[in-house]
C-alpha positions in Angstrom: 54.7 -11.2 -96.5 55.4 -10.9 -100.3 53.8 -13.7 -102.3 54.9 -12.6 -105.7 54.8 -15.4 -108.2 57.4 -15.3 -110.9 56.4 -16.3 -114.4 57.4 -15.7 -118.0 55.1 -15.4 -120.9 55.2 -18.4 -123.3 55.8 -18.1 -127.0 52.6 -19.9 -127.9 54.6 -23.0 -128.8 55.3 -25.2 -125.8 57.8 -27.2 -127.7 59.8 -24.1 -128.4 59.5 -23.0 -124.7 60.9 -26.4 -123.7 63.9 -26.0 -126.0 63.1 -29.0 -128.2 64.6 -29.4 -131.6 62.2 -28.6 -134.5 59.6 -27.1 -132.3 57.4 -26.0 -135.2 57.2 -29.6 -136.5 56.3 -30.9 -133.0 53.6 -28.1 -132.7 52.2 -28.9 -136.1 52.0 -32.6 -135.5 50.3 -32.0 -132.1 47.7 -29.7 -133.7 47.0 -32.2 -136.5 46.8 -35.1 -134.1 44.3 -33.1 -132.0 42.2 -32.4 -135.0 42.2 -36.1 -135.9 41.2 -37.2 -132.4 38.5 -34.5 -132.3 37.0 -36.1 -135.5 37.2 -39.5 -133.9 35.4 -38.3 -130.8 32.8 -36.3 -132.8 32.0 -39.5 -134.6 31.8 -41.5 -131.3 34.3 -44.0 -132.7 36.0 -46.4 -130.4 39.8 -46.6 -130.7 39.5 -50.0 -132.4 36.9 -48.6 -134.9 39.2 -45.6 -135.6 42.1 -47.9 -136.1 40.2 -49.9 -138.7 39.4 -46.7 -140.6 43.0 -45.4 -140.4 44.6 -48.8 -141.0 46.4 -49.0 -137.7 46.0 -50.9 -134.5 44.3 -49.6 -131.4 47.6 -48.9 -129.5 48.5 -46.5 -132.4 45.2 -44.6 -131.9 46.0 -44.5 -128.1 49.5 -43.1 -128.8 47.9 -40.5 -131.1 45.4 -39.5 -128.4 48.1 -39.2 -125.8 50.4 -37.1 -127.9 53.1 -39.8 -128.5 53.7 -38.7 -132.0 57.3 -39.9 -132.7 56.0 -42.7 -134.8 53.9 -40.5 -137.0 55.1 -38.4 -139.9 53.3 -35.3 -141.1 52.4 -37.2 -144.3 50.9 -40.1 -142.3 48.8 -37.7 -140.2 47.6 -36.1 -143.5 46.6 -39.5 -144.7 44.7 -40.1 -141.5 42.7 -36.9 -142.2 42.0 -38.1 -145.7 40.8 -41.5 -144.4 38.4 -39.6 -142.1 36.9 -37.9 -145.2 38.7 -34.5 -144.7 40.2 -32.4 -147.4 43.7 -31.1 -146.6 44.7 -27.8 -148.2 48.2 -26.5 -147.8 48.6 -22.8 -148.6 52.0 -21.3 -149.0 52.6 -17.5 -149.4 55.4 -15.1 -148.6 55.9 -14.3 -145.0 54.4 -11.1 -143.6 56.7 -10.7 -140.6 60.3 -11.1 -139.6 60.1 -14.9 -139.2 58.2 -17.5 -141.3 55.5 -19.2 -139.3 53.2 -22.2 -139.5 49.5 -21.7 -139.1 47.1 -24.7 -138.9 43.3 -24.5 -138.6 40.4 -26.9 -138.7 37.5 -25.6 -140.8 34.4 -27.6 -139.7 31.7 -27.5 -142.4 
């Protein structure tokens, strides 16, 4: 009996692997939303408390937590980070490989 499991290695961007339009933007928004929610959890904030800080209602915080990001622009997510007392640095430099890429990281102090 041969129980080989077929698989293919992912690209590192699930949105690209799923064939969605603008996969880099989806990936970036998901990473930023995750960073925001990590900060909310680290501060032990309820969704209502987080909503007060970010200027949105609790259902928007729930949507953010659950990855429902269609209603959030990159600019709005950056504003949320600022409201959570985070600096946002954007660094642009010439690409070092065949394709330009987007790299996001959270630098905890």
